[in-house]
C-alpha positions, 0 to 999 in steps of 0.5 A: 506682224506689227505695222508701224504708223505711216503718219510717223514715218519720215518722208524725205522732201522732194529734190529738184534739178533746175537747168538753164537752157542755153549752154547747159541743156545744149551747147548752143552759146557759140551760135548765140554769140555769133548771132549777136556779133553779126546783129550788133555789127549791122548797128555799128557795134563791135562786141567783146565776147569777154564782156558779153559773157560776164555782163549779159549772158543769161539776160533777157534779150531786151536787157542785152539790147539796153546794155549795148545800145546804152538806152531804153529799148521800148518793148515793141522795138525790142520785139522787132530787133529780137526777131532779127537776131533770133532768125540769125541764131536759128539759121546758125544752130538749127542744123546742129541741134543736139543735147549736151553730152550725157544730158539725156541719160542724166535726165532719165536717171533723175526721173527714175529716182523721183527727182523733179526737173525744171527749166529756167531761161532768159530766152523767150517761149519761141526759143524754148520751143526751138530747143525743147521740141526740136530735140524732143526734150520737153517731156523731160521737164515738169515746169518751164520758166522763160524770159517772158514770165519774169519781170526781172532777169538774172542775176535776180533770183526771180526765175529760180524762185518761181520755178521752185514754186511751180515744182513744189519744192523749197529752194534749199532742196534745189540744185541749179545747173548754170553756165553763166555767171549771172545765172550762178549769182541768181541761184546763190541769191535764191538760196540754191546749190549751183553746179557750174557748167563750163561751156562759157566760162572757166571753172575758176570763174564760178565763185559760188558753184559747189561743183564744176563740170564740162558736161553731164557724161561723168556726173551722176545723179547721186553725186548731184543730189548730195549737193542740196 
């Protein structure tokens, strides 16, 4: 029996699925929005949800504070204010923590097919722990990039590019799942395919997504792989 030269055989590049956390891994954005609404109200600011979703969703907390306070917010002050807001959020969402419908099955199938998986979020490490460990999903992800690991938040592509590098994959071989328009733009700038998850925006608001889904129940890994 003739054995071919293994060095000449084609080995496909690894594929990776990159997930935003809030609004993608779990449907927690209503709790975040309500927490922000209550927080800013104590500072005499009423937020418009449409403006919030279009201009701040996906940003690190310090940038959200800058946007609404319309001034620079020193790191120490931002940290203290963030803790107040996050306590509100966890109190609202803690009893409701659950993965997005179809998410666990999608992650299992992607793992079975040899895909690499990463999480890229503007949230800080404590919120990542609250979600991933609270829902026992941390082992599903090969790498995590949170808001404390980047110098520029979404729509800058830094989050997605660092995550791809951690996973050892090229941007063109990545598919990003995003619910925010800023995150979608960040993925586009990174040269990655995008799936828009319509938990926070209508399907027609995603300008660059190759596919729009409400959750993961009807999306197959095979179909998602064809996007990259």
